[in-house]
Each structure stands twice: as structure tokens, then as C-alpha cells.
DSSP file (Angstrom, degrees, kcal/mol; ACC not computed):
  #  RESIDUE AA STRUCTURE BP1 BP2  ACC     N-H-->O    O-->H-N    N-H-->O    O-->H-N    TCO  KAPPA ALPHA  PHI   PSI    X-CA   Y-CA   Z-CA
    1    1 A X     >        0   0    0      0, 0.0     4,-2.2     0, 0.0     5,-0.2   0.000 360.0 360.0 360.0 -40.7   -0.9  -42.2   81.1
    2    2 A X  H  >  +     0   0    0      1,-0.2     4,-2.4     2,-0.2     5,-0.2   0.906 360.0  50.2 -57.8 -44.2   -1.6  -44.6   78.2
    3    3 A X  H  > S+     0   0    0      1,-0.2     4,-2.3     2,-0.2    -1,-0.2   0.885 109.3  51.4 -65.5 -38.7   -5.2  -43.6   78.0
    4    4 A X  H  > S+     0   0    0      2,-0.2     4,-2.3     1,-0.2    -1,-0.2   0.916 110.4  48.7 -64.9 -42.7   -4.3  -39.9   77.9
    5    5 A X  H  X S+     0   0    0     -4,-2.2     4,-2.0     1,-0.2    -2,-0.2   0.928 114.1  45.2 -61.0 -46.6   -1.9  -40.5   75.1
    6    6 A X  H  X S+     0   0    0     -4,-2.4     4,-2.3     1,-0.2    -1,-0.2   0.863 111.9  52.1 -68.5 -33.6   -4.3  -42.5   73.0
    7    7 A X  H  X S+     0   0    0     -4,-2.3     4,-1.9     2,-0.2    -1,-0.2   0.906 109.5  49.3 -69.7 -40.8   -7.1  -40.0   73.7
    8    8 A X  H  X S+     0   0    0     -4,-2.3     4,-1.7     1,-0.2    -2,-0.2   0.886 111.8  49.7 -61.7 -39.4   -5.0  -37.1   72.5
    9    9 A X  H  X S+     0   0    0     -4,-2.0     4,-1.9     2,-0.2    -2,-0.2   0.911 108.6  51.1 -68.0 -41.9   -4.1  -39.0   69.4
   10   10 A X  H  X S+     0   0    0     -4,-2.3     4,-2.5     1,-0.2    -1,-0.2   0.872 107.0  55.5 -63.8 -34.6   -7.7  -39.8   68.7
   11   11 A X  H  X S+     0   0    0     -4,-1.9     4,-2.7     2,-0.2    -1,-0.2   0.907 105.4  52.4 -62.5 -42.6   -8.5  -36.1   69.1
   12   12 A X  H  X S+     0   0    0     -4,-1.7     4,-2.0     2,-0.2    -2,-0.2   0.904 110.2  47.5 -59.9 -42.9   -5.8  -35.3   66.4
   13   13 A X  H  X>S+     0   0    0     -4,-1.9     4,-1.4     2,-0.2     5,-0.9   0.905 112.2  49.7 -66.9 -40.7   -7.4  -37.8   64.0
   14   14 A X  H  <5S+     0   0    0     -4,-2.5     3,-0.4     1,-0.2    -2,-0.2   0.922 110.9  49.3 -63.6 -44.2  -10.9  -36.4   64.7
   15   15 A X  H  <5S+     0   0    0     -4,-2.7    -1,-0.2     1,-0.2    -2,-0.2   0.884 108.5  53.6 -61.3 -39.9   -9.7  -32.8   64.1
   16   16 A X  H  <5S-     0   0    0     -4,-2.0    -1,-0.2    -5,-0.2    -2,-0.2   0.798 103.0-133.3 -66.9 -28.9   -8.0  -33.8   60.8
   17   17 A X  T  <5 +     0   0    0     -4,-1.4     2,-1.2    -3,-0.4     3,-0.2   0.506  67.5 127.2  87.5   3.7  -11.3  -35.3   59.5
   18   18 A X    > < +     0   0    0     -5,-0.9     3,-1.8     1,-0.2     4,-0.3  -0.476  18.9 154.8 -94.0  62.4   -9.4  -38.4   58.4
   19   19 A X  T >>  +     0   0    0     -2,-1.2     3,-1.7     1,-0.3     4,-0.5   0.710  58.1  79.8 -64.6 -21.5  -11.6  -40.9   60.2
   20   20 A X  H 3> S+     0   0    0      1,-0.3     4,-0.7    -3,-0.2     3,-0.3   0.749  84.7  65.3 -57.6 -24.6  -10.7  -43.7   57.7
   21   21 A X  H <> S+     0   0    0     -3,-1.8     4,-2.3     1,-0.2    -1,-0.3   0.740  83.3  75.8 -72.1 -22.8   -7.4  -44.1   59.7
   22   22 A X  H <> S+     0   0    0     -3,-1.7     4,-2.4    -4,-0.3    -1,-0.2   0.908  93.9  47.0 -63.4 -44.7   -9.3  -45.3   62.8
   23   23 A X  H  X S+     0   0    0     -4,-0.5     4,-2.5    -3,-0.3     5,-0.2   0.864 112.1  52.5 -64.7 -32.1  -10.0  -48.8   61.5
   24   24 A X  H  X S+     0   0    0     -4,-0.7     4,-2.5     2,-0.2     5,-0.2   0.952 111.9  44.5 -68.0 -45.0   -6.3  -49.1   60.4
   25   25 A X  H  X S+     0   0    0     -4,-2.3     4,-2.2     1,-0.2    41,-0.2   0.877 114.2  51.2 -66.5 -38.0   -5.0  -48.1   63.8
   26   26 A X  H  X S+     0   0    0     -4,-2.4     4,-2.2    -5,-0.2    -2,-0.2   0.937 112.6  44.2 -66.0 -45.8   -7.6  -50.5   65.5
   27   27 A X  H  X S+     0   0    0     -4,-2.5     4,-2.3     2,-0.2    -2,-0.2   0.932 116.1  46.7 -62.1 -49.6   -6.6  -53.4   63.4
   28   28 A X  H  X S+     0   0    0     -4,-2.5     4,-1.9    -5,-0.2    35,-0.2   0.864 113.5  50.3 -61.8 -38.1   -2.8  -52.8   63.8
   29   29 A X  H  X S+     0   0    0     -4,-2.2     4,-2.6    33,-0.3    -1,-0.2   0.896 108.9  50.2 -69.6 -42.5   -3.3  -52.3   67.5
   30   30 A X  H  X S+     0   0    0     -4,-2.2     4,-2.2     1,-0.2    -2,-0.2   0.913 112.3  47.8 -64.6 -43.2   -5.2  -55.5   68.0
   31   31 A X  H  X S+     0   0    0     -4,-2.3     4,-2.0     1,-0.2    -1,-0.2   0.892 112.5  50.1 -64.3 -37.7   -2.5  -57.4   66.1
   32   32 A X  H  X S+     0   0    0     -4,-1.9     4,-2.6     2,-0.2    -2,-0.2   0.907 108.5  50.1 -67.9 -43.2    0.2  -55.7   68.1
   33   33 A X  H  X S+     0   0    0     -4,-2.6     4,-2.5     2,-0.2    -1,-0.2   0.932 111.6  50.3 -59.6 -44.9   -1.5  -56.6   71.5
   34   34 A X  H  X S+     0   0    0     -4,-2.2     4,-2.7     1,-0.2    -1,-0.2   0.903 109.7  51.0 -61.8 -39.2   -1.8  -60.2   70.3
   35   35 A X  H  X S+     0   0    0     -4,-2.0     4,-2.6     2,-0.2    -1,-0.2   0.897 109.2  50.3 -64.9 -40.4    1.9  -60.1   69.4
   36   36 A X  H  X S+     0   0    0     -4,-2.6     4,-2.1     2,-0.2    -2,-0.2   0.897 111.1  49.2 -62.3 -42.1    2.8  -58.8   72.8
   37   37 A X  H  X S+     0   0    0     -4,-2.5     4,-2.5     2,-0.2    -2,-0.2   0.936 112.4  47.5 -59.6 -49.4    0.8  -61.5   74.5
   38   38 A X  H  X S+     0   0    0     -4,-2.7     4,-2.5     1,-0.2    -2,-0.2   0.916 112.6  48.6 -59.2 -46.0    2.4  -64.2   72.4
   39   39 A X  H  X S+     0   0    0     -4,-2.6     4,-1.9     1,-0.2    -1,-0.2   0.849 110.3  51.0 -64.9 -33.8    5.8  -62.9   73.0
   40   40 A X  H  X S+     0   0    0     -4,-2.1     4,-2.1     2,-0.2    -1,-0.2   0.916 110.3  49.4 -69.0 -42.1    5.2  -62.7   76.7
   41   41 A X  H  X S+     0   0    0     -4,-2.5     4,-1.9     1,-0.2     6,-0.2   0.920 112.2  48.3 -61.5 -41.5    4.0  -66.3   76.8
   42   42 A X  H  X>S+     0   0    0     -4,-2.5     5,-2.0     1,-0.2     4,-1.2   0.863 109.1  54.1 -68.6 -32.8    7.0  -67.5   74.9
   43   43 A X  H  <5S+     0   0    0     -4,-1.9    -1,-0.2     1,-0.2    -2,-0.2   0.894 111.6  44.9 -62.2 -40.9    9.2  -65.5   77.3
   44   44 A X  H  <5S+     0   0    0     -4,-2.1    -2,-0.2     1,-0.2    -1,-0.2   0.819 119.6  40.5 -76.3 -29.2    7.7  -67.3   80.3
   45   45 A X  H  <5S-     0   0    0     -4,-1.9    -1,-0.2    -5,-0.2    -2,-0.2   0.495 109.8-114.1 -96.7  -4.5    7.9  -70.7   78.6
   46   46 A X  T  <5 +     0   0    0     -4,-1.2    -3,-0.2    -3,-0.2    -4,-0.1   0.717  67.0 144.8  78.8  20.4   11.3  -70.4   77.0
   47   47 A X      < -     0   0    0     -5,-2.0     2,-0.4    -6,-0.2    -1,-0.1  -0.097  62.4 -62.9 -81.9-175.2    9.9  -70.6   73.5
   48   48 A X        -     0   0    0      1,-0.1    -1,-0.2    -2,-0.0     2,-0.2  -0.574  59.5-139.7 -71.7 123.1   11.0  -68.8   70.3
   49   49 A X        -     0   0    0     -2,-0.4     2,-0.3    -7,-0.1   -10,-0.1  -0.475  14.2-109.9 -86.7 155.5   10.6  -65.1   70.9
   50   50 A X        -     0   0    0    -15,-0.2    -1,-0.1    -2,-0.2     2,-0.0  -0.647  42.6-106.7 -76.7 137.5    9.3  -62.6   68.4
   51   51 A X    >>  -     0   0    0     -2,-0.3     4,-1.6     1,-0.1     3,-0.5  -0.366  17.6-127.6 -65.6 144.2   12.1  -60.3   67.2
   52   52 A X  H 3> S+     0   0    0      1,-0.2     4,-2.8     2,-0.2     5,-0.2   0.838 109.8  63.0 -58.6 -33.8   11.9  -56.7   68.5
   53   53 A X  H 3> S+     0   0    0      1,-0.2     4,-2.3     2,-0.2    -1,-0.2   0.887 101.8  50.4 -63.2 -37.1   12.1  -55.5   64.9
   54   54 A X  H <> S+     0   0    0     -3,-0.5     4,-2.3     2,-0.2    -1,-0.2   0.943 110.8  48.4 -65.8 -45.8    8.8  -57.2   64.2
   55   55 A X  H  X S+     0   0    0     -4,-1.6     4,-2.0     1,-0.2    -2,-0.2   0.911 113.5  47.3 -59.6 -43.4    7.2  -55.5   67.2
   56   56 A X  H  X S+     0   0    0     -4,-2.8     4,-2.9     2,-0.2    -1,-0.2   0.858 108.8  54.4 -70.0 -33.5    8.6  -52.2   66.2
   57   57 A X  H  X S+     0   0    0     -4,-2.3     4,-1.8    -5,-0.2    -2,-0.2   0.927 108.9  48.8 -63.0 -43.1    7.4  -52.7   62.6
   58   58 A X  H  <>S+     0   0    0     -4,-2.3     5,-2.5     2,-0.2     6,-0.2   0.897 112.7  48.3 -62.8 -40.7    3.8  -53.4   63.9
   59   59 A X  I ><>S+     0   0    0     -4,-2.0     3,-1.6     4,-0.3     5,-1.1   0.930 110.1  51.0 -65.0 -44.6    4.0  -50.2   66.0
   60   60 A X  I 3<5S+     0   0    0     -4,-2.9    -1,-0.2     1,-0.3    -2,-0.2   0.823 104.8  58.1 -61.8 -31.6    5.3  -48.2   63.1
   61   61 A X  I 3<5S-     0   0    0     -4,-1.8    -1,-0.3    -5,-0.2    -2,-0.2   0.402 138.3 -77.7 -81.0   4.1    2.4  -49.4   60.9
   62   62 A X  I X 5S+     0   0    0     -3,-1.6     3,-0.5    -5,-0.1   -33,-0.3   0.417 104.5 111.5 117.2   1.1   -0.1  -48.0   63.4
   63   63 A X  I 3>< +     0   0    0     -5,-2.5     4,-1.9   -35,-0.2     3,-0.3   0.324  40.5 106.7 -86.4   8.7    0.0  -50.6   66.2
   64   64 A X  H 3><S+     0   0    0     -5,-1.1     4,-2.5     1,-0.2    -1,-0.2   0.853  76.4  55.0 -62.1 -33.1    1.7  -48.3   68.8
   65   65 A X  H <> S+     0   0    0     -3,-0.5     4,-2.2     1,-0.2    -1,-0.2   0.931 109.8  48.8 -62.4 -39.7   -1.5  -47.8   70.8
   66   66 A X  H  > S+     0   0    0     -3,-0.3     4,-3.2    -4,-0.2    -2,-0.2   0.832 109.1  53.7 -66.5 -32.9   -1.7  -51.7   71.0
   67   67 A X  H  X S+     0   0    0     -4,-1.9     4,-2.8     2,-0.2     5,-0.3   0.940 108.7  47.8 -65.5 -46.7    1.9  -51.8   72.1
   68   68 A X  H  X S+     0   0    0     -4,-2.5     4,-1.5     2,-0.2    -2,-0.2   0.905 117.8  41.7 -59.6 -42.8    1.3  -49.3   74.9
   69   69 A X  H  X S+     0   0    0     -4,-2.2     4,-3.3    -5,-0.2     5,-0.3   0.930 116.2  49.1 -72.1 -45.0   -1.8  -51.4   76.1
   70   70 A X  H  X S+     0   0    0     -4,-3.2     4,-2.4     1,-0.2     6,-0.3   0.878 109.1  52.2 -62.2 -38.0    0.0  -54.7   75.5
   71   71 A X  H  X>S+     0   0    0     -4,-2.8     5,-1.3    -5,-0.2     4,-0.8   0.908 116.8  40.0 -63.3 -43.4    3.1  -53.6   77.5
   72   72 A X  H  <5S+     0   0    0     -4,-1.5    -2,-0.2    -5,-0.3    -1,-0.2   0.922 117.0  47.6 -69.6 -46.0    0.9  -52.6   80.4
   73   73 A X  H  <5S+     0   0    0     -4,-3.3    -2,-0.2     1,-0.2    -3,-0.2   0.913 124.5  29.3 -64.1 -45.7   -1.5  -55.5   80.2
   74   74 A X  H  <5S-     0   0    0     -4,-2.4    -1,-0.2    -5,-0.3    -2,-0.2   0.451 100.9-125.5 -97.3  -1.2    1.1  -58.2   80.0
   75   75 A X  T  <5 +     0   0    0     -4,-0.8     2,-0.4     1,-0.2    -3,-0.2   0.947  60.4 151.6  51.6  52.4    3.9  -56.4   81.9
   76   76 A X      < -     0   0    0     -5,-1.3    -1,-0.2    -6,-0.3    -2,-0.1  -0.951  55.8  -4.0-121.8 131.3    6.1  -57.0   78.9
   77   77 A X  S    S+     0   0    0     -2,-0.4    -1,-0.1    -3,-0.1     7,-0.1   0.702  88.4 124.6  64.3  22.2    9.0  -54.9   77.7
   78   78 A X  S    S+     0   0    0     -7,-0.2    -1,-0.1     1,-0.2    -2,-0.1   0.633  72.9  42.3 -89.0 -11.8    8.4  -52.3   80.4
   79   79 A X  S    S+     0   0    0     -4,-0.1     2,-1.2     1,-0.1    -1,-0.2   0.502  86.8  97.3-109.4  -8.0   11.9  -52.4   81.8
   80   80 A X    >>  -     0   0    0      1,-0.2     4,-2.0     2,-0.1     3,-0.5  -0.711  54.1-168.8 -91.6 100.5   14.0  -52.5   78.6
   81   81 A X  H 3> S+     0   0    0     -2,-1.2     4,-2.5     1,-0.2    -1,-0.2   0.829  82.2  55.0 -59.8 -39.2   15.0  -48.9   78.1
   82   82 A X  H 3> S+     0   0    0      1,-0.2     4,-1.3     2,-0.2    -1,-0.2   0.861 110.6  46.5 -65.0 -34.6   16.3  -49.4   74.5
   83   83 A X  H <> S+     0   0    0     -3,-0.5     4,-2.5     2,-0.2    -2,-0.2   0.924 112.1  50.9 -69.8 -44.5   12.9  -50.9   73.4
   84   84 A X  H  X S+     0   0    0     -4,-2.0     4,-2.9     1,-0.2     5,-0.3   0.876 105.5  55.7 -64.8 -41.2   11.0  -48.1   75.1
   85   85 A X  H  X S+     0   0    0     -4,-2.5     4,-1.9     2,-0.2    -1,-0.2   0.918 110.9  44.4 -58.2 -42.7   13.1  -45.4   73.5
   86   86 A X  H  X S+     0   0    0     -4,-1.3     4,-2.3     2,-0.2    -2,-0.2   0.952 113.0  52.3 -65.9 -49.1   12.2  -46.8   70.0
   87   87 A X  H  X S+     0   0    0     -4,-2.5     4,-2.1     1,-0.2    -2,-0.2   0.898 111.2  45.4 -52.9 -47.5    8.6  -47.2   71.0
   88   88 A X  H  X S+     0   0    0     -4,-2.9     4,-2.5     2,-0.2    -1,-0.2   0.809 109.8  55.2 -70.0 -30.8    8.2  -43.6   72.2
   89   89 A X  H  X S+     0   0    0     -4,-1.9     4,-2.4    -5,-0.3    -1,-0.2   0.888 108.4  49.5 -66.3 -36.3   10.0  -42.3   69.1
   90   90 A X  H  X S+     0   0    0     -4,-2.3     4,-2.2     2,-0.2    -2,-0.2   0.914 110.5  49.5 -64.7 -44.9    7.5  -44.1   67.0
   91   91 A X  H  X S+     0   0    0     -4,-2.1     4,-2.5     1,-0.2    -2,-0.2   0.935 111.5  49.4 -59.3 -47.4    4.7  -42.6   69.1
   92   92 A X  H  X S+     0   0    0     -4,-2.5     4,-2.8     1,-0.2    -2,-0.2   0.896 108.1  53.9 -60.6 -41.2    6.2  -39.2   68.6
   93   93 A X  H  X S+     0   0    0     -4,-2.4     4,-2.2     2,-0.2    -1,-0.2   0.927 109.3  47.3 -60.3 -43.7    6.5  -39.7   64.9
   94   94 A X  H  X S+     0   0    0     -4,-2.2     4,-2.6     2,-0.2     5,-0.3   0.929 111.6  51.1 -61.5 -45.3    2.8  -40.5   64.6
   95   95 A X  H  X S+     0   0    0     -4,-2.5     4,-2.5     1,-0.2     5,-0.2   0.913 110.6  48.9 -59.8 -42.3    1.8  -37.6   66.7
   96   96 A X  H  X S+     0   0    0     -4,-2.8     4,-1.8     2,-0.2    -1,-0.2   0.893 111.8  48.3 -64.3 -39.3    3.9  -35.2   64.5
   97   97 A X  H  X S+     0   0    0     -4,-2.2     4,-2.0     2,-0.2    -2,-0.2   0.937 115.6  43.8 -63.9 -47.5    2.5  -36.5   61.3
   98   98 A X  H  X S+     0   0    0     -4,-2.6     4,-2.7     1,-0.2    -2,-0.2   0.837 110.6  54.7 -73.0 -29.8   -1.1  -36.3   62.5
   99   99 A X  H  X S+     0   0    0     -4,-2.5     4,-1.6    -5,-0.3    -1,-0.2   0.903 108.7  49.0 -65.8 -38.5   -0.5  -32.8   64.0
  100  100 A X  H  X S+     0   0    0     -4,-1.8     4,-0.6    -5,-0.2    -2,-0.2   0.879 114.5  45.4 -68.4 -35.9    0.7  -31.6   60.7
  101  101 A X  H  X S+     0   0    0     -4,-2.0     4,-0.5     1,-0.2     3,-0.3   0.898 116.8  45.8 -70.6 -39.1   -2.4  -33.2   59.0
  102  102 A X  H  X S+     0   0    0     -4,-2.7     4,-1.9     1,-0.2     5,-0.2   0.706  94.6  78.2 -76.1 -21.9   -4.7  -31.7   61.7
  103  103 A X  H  X S+     0   0    0     -4,-1.6     4,-3.4     1,-0.2     5,-0.3   0.920  87.7  53.6 -63.2 -46.6   -3.2  -28.2   61.7
  104  104 A X  H  X S+     0   0    0     -4,-0.6     4,-2.1    -3,-0.3    -1,-0.2   0.926 113.1  42.7 -60.8 -43.4   -4.9  -26.8   58.5
  105  105 A X  H  X S+     0   0    0     -4,-0.5     4,-1.8     2,-0.2    -1,-0.2   0.897 117.5  46.7 -66.6 -34.9   -8.5  -27.7   59.7
  106  106 A X  H  X S+     0   0    0     -4,-1.9     4,-1.8     2,-0.2    -2,-0.2   0.916 111.3  51.2 -69.3 -44.3   -7.9  -26.5   63.2
  107  107 A X  H  X>S+     0   0    0     -4,-3.4     5,-2.9    -5,-0.2     4,-0.9   0.878 108.5  52.6 -61.0 -38.5   -6.3  -23.3   62.0
  108  108 A X  H ><5S+     0   0    0     -4,-2.1     3,-0.5    -5,-0.3    -1,-0.2   0.914 109.0  49.4 -66.4 -40.8   -9.2  -22.6   59.7
  109  109 A X  H 3<5S+     0   0    0     -4,-1.8    -1,-0.2     1,-0.2    -2,-0.2   0.846 116.2  41.9 -65.0 -32.2  -11.6  -23.0   62.6
  110  110 A X  H 3<5S-     0   0    0     -4,-1.8    -1,-0.2    -5,-0.1    -2,-0.2   0.490 113.0-116.6 -93.8  -3.7   -9.6  -20.7   64.9
  111  111 A X  T <<5 +     0   0    0     -4,-0.9     2,-0.2    -3,-0.5    -3,-0.2   0.801  69.7 136.0  74.2  29.9   -9.0  -18.2   62.0
  112  112 A X      < -     0   0    0     -5,-2.9    -1,-0.2    -6,-0.2     2,-0.2  -0.647  65.0 -88.0-102.7 160.5   -5.2  -18.7   62.1
  113  113 A X        -     0   0    0     -2,-0.2    -1,-0.1     1,-0.1    -5,-0.0  -0.495  30.9-138.3 -69.0 141.2   -2.9  -19.1   59.1
  114  114 A X              0   0    0     -2,-0.2    -1,-0.1     1,-0.1    -7,-0.1   0.931 360.0 360.0 -66.5 -46.6   -2.6  -22.7   58.0
  115  115 A X              0   0    0    -11,-0.1    -1,-0.1    -8,-0.0    -2,-0.1   0.261 360.0 360.0-144.7 360.0    1.1  -22.6   57.4
């Protein structure tokens, strides 16, 4: 499911023609995966945990693909419903923004009105 969501998102970016966003999402996702790994390690060893606000901020700044991958890879934050609701709201927000950006070029290709 994670792969499907990320693939659909990449398709939106490709349709929009805003390829400059890809390195930003890649860097933010890498940072977020590392944060998930660090937080999971600290959870297992009893160390100081990263605040959820920090993880959500990283997701909001474009690291949500990394959060989906990190949650799955490290089996971290997968049972906490309140965390997942916010994560999926962030994912939805990113999809809606990119769908709005991608609509005019797509509509032009299909001969539909842009707005």
C-alpha cells in the first residue's frame, strides 16, 4: 500500500511538471526515515524519545513518504491511532495541494477546462 501511495504521488508531481520538488521530498523523507529509526532505537533502549510534533513537522515539510517507509521498516508508530490520523491527514494535504497544481496541465492535455 505504501508503494502505491508514493507512486501515485510521484505521478502527480510528474504531471505538474514541477520536478524540482522531487529532491526536496527525497531529502525530507531520508531525514524522516532516520528520525523514525532513531526514535525506535530510543524506544527500545529507554532513551529520550523524539517528540511526535517533530516527526509530524518533518512529515509536513515533505517527509511523509519517509514516515510511511520508516513506520513500516522499523514497525514504529503503527499501532498508535492518534499518530496515524495526523500522518494520513498530512498525506492527504500533500495530495490535495499537488492535485491542484497538476490539474491545469492535465486538463490542457485532455482538452478539459482548467478551473
